[in-house]
MARZAKOL-500796 format. One record per residue (C-alpha): residue in one letter; x negated, y negated, z. Coordinates in steps of 0.25 Angstrom, whole numbers, plus 5000, padded with zeros to 4 digits. Each point is the difference from the previous one (the first is absolute). Example, Ala and Ser with C-alpha at 12.3 -4.5 7.8 and 13.67 -1.06 7.14 Angstrom:
<nodes>
a495150185031
s499449864998
</nodes>
This chain:
<nodes>
m499748114451
k499449895007
k500050055017
e500449905009
s498350015007
d499749954986
w500649875001
l499349885004
y500949905009
e501350055004
i501049905004
t500950035012
p500649925009
h499249975014
q500650045012
s499149965010
l500249885007
f498549965000
s499650044986
l499049904996
r499750054985
l498749934999
g499650114993
e500949984988
v499649844999
w498550054997
r500550114991
y500649874992
r498849905002
d500049984986
l501249965000
l499849915011
f498849934993
l500949974988
f501149935009
v499049925007
k499349964986
r501349974995
d500549925011
i498649914999
i500049984985
t501649975000
v499949895010
y499149904991
k500350074987
q500349894991
t499649895007
i499149875000
l499350015010
g500050145004
p499550075013
l499849855004
w501449985003
f499950095012
l499149875006
i501149894998
q500950065013
p499050015008
v499349884999
i501249924997
t500650075013
s498649945007
i500349874994
v501349975005
q499950075015
f498749915000
f500849875001
v501150055007
f499550085010
g498549945001
k500349844997
l501649995004
a500150115012
g498649995004
i499950145001
p498650035006
s499250124992
d498850055008
g499049894996
l500250034987
p500349924988
y501550024998
f500250044986
l498950105002
f500750055012
a501450014993
l499350064988
a499350125009
g501350045005
n500849984987
t498950104993
l500550105009
w501549975002
f500250004985
y499450144998
f501050045010
s501249944996
t499950024984
s499750165003
f501250015011
s500949924990
a499650094989
t500250135008
s501249955007
g500850024988
t499450144994
f501350064999
r501049894993
s498749964990
n499850124996
q501150085000
n500350024984
l498450075000
f500350105012
g501350034995
k499150064987
v499050075004
y499350065013
f498849965006
p499849975016
r500749865001
v499049945011
i499149994988
m500849894996
p499749905015
i498650065000
s499649944985
a500749875004
t499149995013
i498750054993
s500449904988
n500249885009
l498450005005
f499649964987
k500949875004
f499450025012
g498749994994
i500149894991
q500449905011
f499050055010
l498949984991
f500749855000
f499950015015
v498550045000
l499649894991
t500849905008
i499350045013
v498749964991
y500449884997
f500549945014
k498650075005
y499349924990
k500749875006
g499550035014
f501150045006
e499850115010
i500650144996
h499450125005
p500250144992
n499250125008
l500050154999
h501550025001
i500249984987
l499650144998
l501450025007
l500749954986
p500250154995
l500750045013
l500749875002
l500750024985
l500350155003
a500849955012
m500749894992
a500350104988
l500650115011
i500849915006
s500649924987
l500150144995
g500750065013
l500949915000
g500349974986
m500650154999
i500849985012
i500649894995
s500250064985
a500650125007
m500949925006
t500549914989
s500350134990
k501250025008
y500249865006
r499749904989
d500449875008
l498850025008
s499049964988
f500549865003
l499350005012
v498850054997
s499449864993
f500649915012
g499550105009
v498649994995
q500049855000
l500450005014
f499150115003
m498749914996
y500449895010
v500050115014
t498750034992
p498749925003
v499849954984
v500249865002
y499449995014
p499050075009
a500450115009
s499249915011
l501149915000
i501150105005
l498950065009
k499749865008
k501649995001
l500150165008
p499750035013
e498850105001
n501050135001
l500949954988
k498849974989
i500150154996
l501449964995
v499349934989
y499250124994
l501450094999
n500149934987
p499350104992
l499549904989
t499549905011
g498750105004
i499850014986
l500049864995
e499149965013
t499050084997
f499949964985
k499949855007
y498950045008
a499350094991
f499949894987
l500049875008
g499550035015
q501349965006
g501250085005
a500650075012
y499450144996
s500450105008
v499550154998
f501350025007
g500849944990
l499250074989
v500250135005
y501549975003
s500149964986
l499350124994
i501050105008
f501149934997
g499749994985
l499950155001
s501150045008
i500949904991
f499450074987
f500250145006
f501549965003
g500349944987
l499650124994
i500950085006
v501149914998
f499849984986
n499850144996
r501350055006
i500849884994
e499450044985
r500650144999
k501349935001
f500149834997
i500350034985
d501350025005
t500149885008
v499149904994
</nodes>
C-alpha cells in the first residue's frame, strides 16, 4: 500500500492569502510550453498568409493614424515621420492589448477544460502572454526594417544603446498585462457583464497612453510640478523609452521606467494572489 509520503504531489486547498504557488508552474513547465506552441500554431493554421496576418493590424492601423492624426489633426511626432512614430507605439501597444485581452478571459474561455483536469490555472494566462511574443517578434522585425528604410531615405533617426533595455521593457509590459488580465479574469468569473467593458476599456486606455501622440506634447502643457503625473500611467515610461531607444526621440525618463517596472511587479503579484484565490471556487460561479 502506498504511503502518504510516497506521493509526488498532493492537491490540497491553499489557505494562505499570499500563496503564489509559482513552484507548481515550474513543475508543469512542459504543459506550459505545450500551450504556448498550441496558441502560436492555431492562430495561423489553415490560413493563406500565415504569420503575415500579424502585420496587417499594426500596418493598417499606423496608416490610418498617419492620415487622421498626422495629416488631418496635425499632431506632432517629435520630428519623426508620423507613420514610423505611430508604428513604434503600435508595435508595443498591440503586445500589451492582445496579451491583456487573452488573459482577461482565462476562466470563461477555459471553463470546460478547468472542470475536467487539474493543473495550475495560472499557466493559461502565462502561456498567452508568452505566445504573444511570437506575434510581437514578427511586428518588431517589420518595425526594424521600416527604421532601416527611413534611415536610408535620409531621415534623422538615431537608435542608441538604450535598445539593450528591450528585454526589460517587454518584461514590464508582460507583467502589467498579465497582472491586470488576471484581476479582470477573476472578476468576470463572477460578474460576467464586466467582460463587455474589456474591449471598450482597452480602446479608451490607448488614448490616455502616448501611442498616437508624444508624451512631450502633454509635458509642454503642464506646469513643472505636475509633469510627473504623465508617468503615472505605467505604460508611458515603457513606450517613451522604446521610442527613444530605437528612434532617438521620446520623453525618456529613468523615473518613468523604474515606476513602470515597480508597478508591473506589484500588479503581477497582486493579480496572482487574486487569481489563485478565485481559482478554487470559480467553477461554482462561472
